[in-house]
N, C-alpha and C positions, 0 to 999 in steps of 0.2 A: 503493501499500500504507499511506501516513502521509500523513494530515494536519497542515495548520501553519493552526491558529486566530488566532496573532498573532505577528506578527514587529517588533520593536523595533529602530529602526536610531539610532547614534549616527554622525553624520559628521562628520570634524573637518578643516576644511582648514588646512594647515600649509603650510611653504614647501618648495615642490619636491612635495608628496607627499600624498595625502589617505587618511585609516585611519578605517576603518568596521569600528564593532563593531556586533554583530546576535547579536539571542537569541530564538529561535524557540520556541514553545510547541506541542509536535506531541505526536499520539496516534496509535496504529496505528488505521488502519482495521478495521470491525467482521470484514470478512472475511478478514483478512490472519493468516496462521497467527501463532504466537509464535516468534520469533528470526528472523524477515524481516530482511534488511539494508533499512537506510535509505540511499538513495543521494541525493545533491547534486549539483548543477551548479557550475561554476564556468570561466572565462577568465580568464588574466592575472593570477589572482590572487596576491599573496606575503602567506602565512598565516603571522598573528604568533602566533597561540593558538587552540586548540578544547578547551570545557568541556563533560561533561555533568553537569546538573544542580549546577552551581557546580565540580565536580573535572577536574583536567587528565584530557585525554582523549591515552591514549598507548599506546605499542606494539600488541596486534594487534588492540584494541579499533576501533583506525581503519585506513583504506587510504585513502591519499592520493596522487592523480595530480596531472597539470597541470590536467585537466580532472573529477573527481571527485572528490567527498568519501566514503568510505562508513561507516556506524558499522554494528558489528558486534552483531548481538545486542541491541539496544537494548530497553528497558522498554517496556511497553505507551501510558506519556506520561511526557514529558522535556521539560526546556529543554538546548537546544543552543544555545551560544554560540560565538562567533568573531570574530576580530578580524584583516583584513586591510591589507594596504598597498595601496594605486592610484596611478599614475601617470598621471593624466587629461591634464595637458601634452603627453604623448609619444603618445596615443591619437587616430590618423587616421582611426580607421575608421566615425565618428558614431553608435557603438553603446555603448551603458553610460554611463558617466560620461567626460565630452571637454571641451575648454577651447575657448573660442570668444572675439571680441574682448573682449566685455564681462564675462566672469566664465565659468562652469560650468553643464553643461546633461547632460541625462539622455534618452535615446532606448532604450527596454527591447522595443520590438516588435520582431521578432518572440521572438527570445531576449538580447536586450542586457543583462536583469537581471543574469543569471549572471556578468558581467564588472563588478559591485557589490559582491557578496556571493557566499558559499556559500547555496544555495537548490534545492530540485527547480524548474526554472524549466519548469514545465507550464502551460499555460494551464487546467486542472481543479483546481489547489491556490487555491482561495481566502480568503486571508488579510486579518485586517486591521492595519494600517500605523499606528506611531506612531515621528515620526520628527524625530530632535533634530539641528540643524546648528549648527557653531560656525565662524567665521572671522573675521578680520579686517575691522574695521568701517568703515575707509574704503576699501581695495581691494574687497571685498564687502560693501556696504550692505542689499542684499535677499537673504533665505533665504526661499525658496517649497518647501513639498510639498505632497502631494496632503492633502483631507481641510479642518479648521477649526484656524485660530491658537489653539492653547491659551495659551502665555504665551512671553514674552522676557526678555531680561537681559543684562546686561554682563559683561566678563570680564576682567581683569586684561592688562595689554599692548596696549589699545584693541582689544583684542575684543568681540565680541557671540555671541549666541546665541537659537534661536528652537527651538519645537516645536510641531509639526502633529501630528494626530489625525485620521485617518480611519475614521467608525463605520463604514461599511459594507465587506464583504467585495469584493475585487477581485484578479484574477491579478496577477502579478507584472509582465505585459508592460505592464498601464496605471501603472506608478510612474512619479512625475515628481519630477524636485528640481531645483533652480535656485538658484546662490548667485552673485550677478552683480550689476551696476552699471546699474539699470534707472531709469527715471521710472514713476510711476504716474497716473493718471487716477481719481478716488475717487470716488462717488457714495452718496447715503444710498437706501436704496429699501424699501419696504414692500409685504410679501408679501401673499397673499389672503387669511393666516390673523392679517393686521396684526401681525405680528412687523417690527419695523423691522431690517434688515441693512445692512450695506455692501458692496457692490460695488468693486471693484479691476480696474483692467486695465492690466497691464504692459508696457512697449515699451523 
């Protein structure tokens, strides 16, 4: 009933937890009657805040359970923001965001994305993703996500950040994120249309 055109994720790796802030650009599908609720999926999310078009969503406008978030009578087009806390160090399901020896990785197929943020976790929701990652540079020096690296920088306290943008719509089960200590093999490559790009293999 609702389509998500774009999702912006801000993922902050902190001591003992990860905070994920998301903003969805949502519009009602043409055949959906006005007043139809917008339902999102979630699993093991500690919800800290929910906003609709920049305003806190409280009271009867939202129905929140352990596995669903329902927005009651949303407008035809809106921005839905949420902030959640995750504990990937305790996640032993190998679904969603979890810790491994060298850092943090994601597995979202088939329904793991709902363990990262509130989202309509369906394969027919095709959205464009922009992801910003924050972490301690010494502990997690490599920050990766789908798409193209846009920019990166330094933060106070020995931390750093990186932003990735995927220009192609995709279902959420193809979402990928890595924050880890990895090695990389990098090589320049000339494409068929004479563009010079860099290929990198992380291990």
